[in-house]
C-alpha positions, 0 to 999 in steps of 0.5 A, spaced: 177 872 658 181 869 663 185 872 668 192 871 667 197 868 673 204 871 672 210 867 671 216 869 675 219 873 669 217 880 668 212 880 664 204 882 663 199 881 659 196 886 654 191 891 658 186 890 653 185 883 655 183 885 662 176 883 665 170 888 664 171 890 671 179 891 670 182 885 673 188 883 668 192 878 672 194 875 679 201 873 682 208 876 681 211 880 686 211 887 688 219 888 686 221 895 684 222 892 677 215 889 676 212 895 679 215 900 674 214 895 669 206 895 671 206 902 671 209 903 664 204 899 661 198 902 665 197 897 670 197 897 678 196 893 684 190 893 688 188 887 693 186 885 700 189 881 705 185 875 703 187 875 696 193 874 692 196 880 688 191 882 683 193 887 677 188 892 674 187 896 668 180 899 668 176 901 662 175 907 662 180 910 666 180 916 671 185 922 669 186 929 671 189 934 667 194 938 671 191 945 668 184 943 669 184 942 676 178 945 679 179 950 685 173 953 689 174 960 692 174 957 699 179 952 697 184 957 694 183 961 701 186 955 705 191 955 700 193 962 701 193 962 708 199 962 712 196 957 717 198 951 713 204 949 710 205 944 704 211 940 703 214 934 698 217 928 700 218 930 707 214 925 711 212 919 705 212 914 711 207 918 715 203 919 709 202 912 707 201 910 714 195 915 714 192 913 708 192 905 710 189 907 716 183 911 713 176 908 713 173 908 707 165 907 705 164 899 703 171 897 705 173 893 711 180 894 713 185 896 708 188 894 701 195 898 703 198 892 707 205 892 710 208 889 704 205 894 699 207 900 704 214 897 704 214 896 696 212 904 695 217 906 700 222 902 696 220 906 690 220 912 694 227 911 696 229 910 689 226 916 687 220 914 683 215 915 689 213 922 692 208 924 697 205 931 698 204 933 706 199 938 709 201 941 715 198 945 721 202 947 727 207 942 725 201 937 725 200 932 719 193 933 717 193 931 710 197 928 704 197 924 698 202 919 695 204 916 688 209 914 683 212 918 677 214 916 670 216 920 665 211 926 665 205 922 668 204 921 675 200 915 678 196 917 684 195 912 689 192 914 695 190 920 699 188 922 706 185 928 710 184 929 717 182 936 717 177 939 711 180 940 704 187 938 707 187 932 701 184 937 696 190 942 698 195 937 697 192 935 690 192 942 688 199 944 690 201 937 686 197 939 680 200 946 680 207 943 680 206 938 675 203 943 670 209 947 671 214 941 670 210 939 664 206 933 666 201 931 662 196 927 667 195 925 674 192 917 673 187 917 678 185 910 677 178 909 678 172 914 679 170 917 686 166 923 687 171 927 691 176 926 685 171 928 680 169 934 683 176 936 683 176 936 675 178 929 674 175 925 667 174 918 665 177 916 658 177 910 654 183 905 656 186 906 649 186 913 650 189 913 656 195 908 654 196 913 648 197 919 653 201 914 657 206 912 651 207 920 650 208 921 657 213 916 657 218 919 652 220 924 657 225 922 662 223 921 669 224 926 674 228 922 680 230 924 687 226 928 692 222 933 689 222 940 691 217 945 693 218 951 688 212 955 687 212 962 690 
């Protein structure tokens, strides 16, 4: 199958036309409108500094159902400890910077380039992108960020400076999303870390069907509040 080069218009090819490894198209831009259109069609950007913008729709897709997140006893103890504080949307810029600086096995450099960081901070300012922060003694030690549309949350990246801190962010997010009626967290591609938390692979056609249902609900815009006791 060909890899499509995007025209200036806000359009994407059908995700079913992606290459076997998941790449669908190249080019375009990271404008708010294009990013939101991409996510609404099950597509996301992922590329390196020496490549054009690449758009992906992998098959299968890794998703996490909020009610099915796995929490070990030791992780639950950390979550209940007064030693840690967890917040929403209090340090989005710091979270994405830490995610960009995180060294990952098999990767040289980062895919969260400056233009990518600026684009998602723009989505955050518009009320679509959100962060979860984990603090210890006033120091940011872990967190994650992603995009919310309808009742779907698209996880982008997470980081951890202390044991279990990114897991604490994911569990807290999942519990809030469950309360708010969200249907899934899109984890994009498999990692042992996410699979250990209960994420499962589904066929792209199933993912897109779930996404269609999730997008029938209005998007919860604006800064999110921590509202679990």
